[in-house]
N, C-alpha and C positions, 0 to 999 in steps of 0.2 A: 874415815870410812873403813869399815871392817872387811877383811878379805873373806870372800865366800867361795864355795866349791861348786863344781857341777854335780848333778846327780849322776853318778856313773852306772849304778845298777839298774838295769831295765825294769826288774820287778818292782823296785821301790819307786822308780818313775811312773810306772803304770799305776801303782797303789796311790801315790799322791795325786795323780791326774784323776783317777776315779773318785777319790775323796772330794776333790774340788767340784767335780761334775755333780755329785750328789748333794753337796752342801751350799754351793753358791755359783750359780750359773755365770754371773758376771766375772768372778775371779777365775772360773774355769776358762772362759774365753780368753782373758788376759793371759793366763798360763799357757793356753794352747798357741796363742800368737807368739809368745816368747820362746817356747821350745820348738816351734816349727819354722820360724823365719829369722830368729836370732837378732831382732832389733832391741834397742835399749828401752827400758821402762819409760823414759821420758817421751820417747817417740810412740810407744803403744798408747800412753795416756792421752795423747793429743789427737788420736784417730777419732774420726767421726763415722757415722753409719754410711754416709755417701762415699767414704774412702775405700769401703769394702764391697758395697752393694754392686752386683753385676761387674765386678772388677776381676781381672785374672791376676793382677799384680798390685802390691802396695807401692805407692809412689809417694815418697816423703822427702823433705829436706831434714836431714838429721839435726836435731836440736843442738847437740854438742859440737858437731863439725860444720854445720850449715852446708854439708855436701848432699847433693841429690842422690837418692838411692831408689832403685826399682827392684823389687823382690817378688818372686812368684808366690801366690797363695796356693800351697799344696792342696791336692783334692780332699784329703781328710779334714784339713782346716776349713776349706771352702764349704764343706757340708755342714760343719758346726756353725760357722758364721751365718749361712743362709738360714738356718733354723733360728739362731739367736736374734737376728735382726727383723724377723717377721713382725710387722705392725709398728716398727720404729720409724721415726721421721729421719730424713736424710741429715738434718743438721744436729741431731742428738749426738752426744759423746757416746762412743762405743762402750767405754768402761766408765759409765756414768755414776756420780755420787748421788746419794739420796738428798744430800744437803745442796742448798743453792747459794749462789753468790750473794753479797750484800744487796745487790740490785735485783735479786730474784731470778737470775738466770741459771740454767743448768751448768754444771761443771763436772769434770772427771774427778775420780778419786785422787787422792794425793799419793806421792811416792811412799810416804810413811804408812798410809792405810794399806797400800799394796804389800809393803814389806810385812806389816803386822799380820795380814791375812795369810800370806804365804807361810810365815813362821808358825802360826796357829795350825794350819793344815799339816805342815811337816811334823809338828810335835804330836798332833792327833794320831798320826800313823806310826809314831815311834821313830821317826828319822832324827838322828842325833848329830849330823854334820852341821857346820855353819852354812846357813842358807839365807838368801835375800833375793831381792829383785833381779839382781845381776846373775843369779844362779840360772835363771831361764836361758839367758844368752850363752852362758857357759855351757850349760847342758846341751843346747843345740849344737854348739861348736864341738863339744866332746864326741857326741854320737855321730855327727857328720864326719869327723876325722876318723872314728873307728870303722865307719862303713866305707868311706871312700879314700882314706889316706891321702887327701889332697890339702896340704897345708896352704898351697897357693890360693885355692878357692877361698878358704877361710880368711887369709890375709886381705884379699879383696873385699870380702863381706864385712870384715871388722875394721877395714881401713888401718891395718898394721903394716909397718914398713919392713919388719924383720920376722923371719920364721920363728926365731927363738921367742919373740914376744908372743906370738900366737900360740905356740906350743905350751908356754908357761901359763898363759891366760886360760887355756881350756883344761889344764890339769895334767897334761901328758908328761911334762917334765917331772912333776911330782910323782906320778906313777912309775916312771922309769927309775928315779932315785929310790923310791920305796922298794921296788923289786930288786934292784941291784944290791942295796944294803941288806935286804932280807936274805939274799942268797950269796953273800960274800964269802962265808966260810962253810 
């Protein structure tokens, strides 16, 4: 797996978000969930409409850790979700694929499709850093840290055991190294 970065620059983040909103509503909603609640793509893709309809929190068992997680749906995301799910049935996948399973049932898009669509959008706006589905989670963490400076909160949200792991994960360690090296002499 390739190492990806958070989107640090708020203008680039807004530009990518707007691009997705204009070009693909489903990918936009996937992106909004990722950057607003910081859950993994595997957990986003298994969400169904009933998991967000009239809910104040996402309640999931993380696929990777099998741990229960309850995260608030922030007001900005709530508004977008309410608009997106209008007319959808409770059992529909939130990030639904146009393709069906072999038995004809609806399914969500794949991680590969999610990665491809995020990369296409990033390239379309001229973003040149390494980006992938994990960039959503890292972007959430990066901006959360920059606003609140609470590595402890992020450790809980990300299930990390050490502060150093969290700071490295969200790109803060790299930022500090870059800054220190750039200003060494």
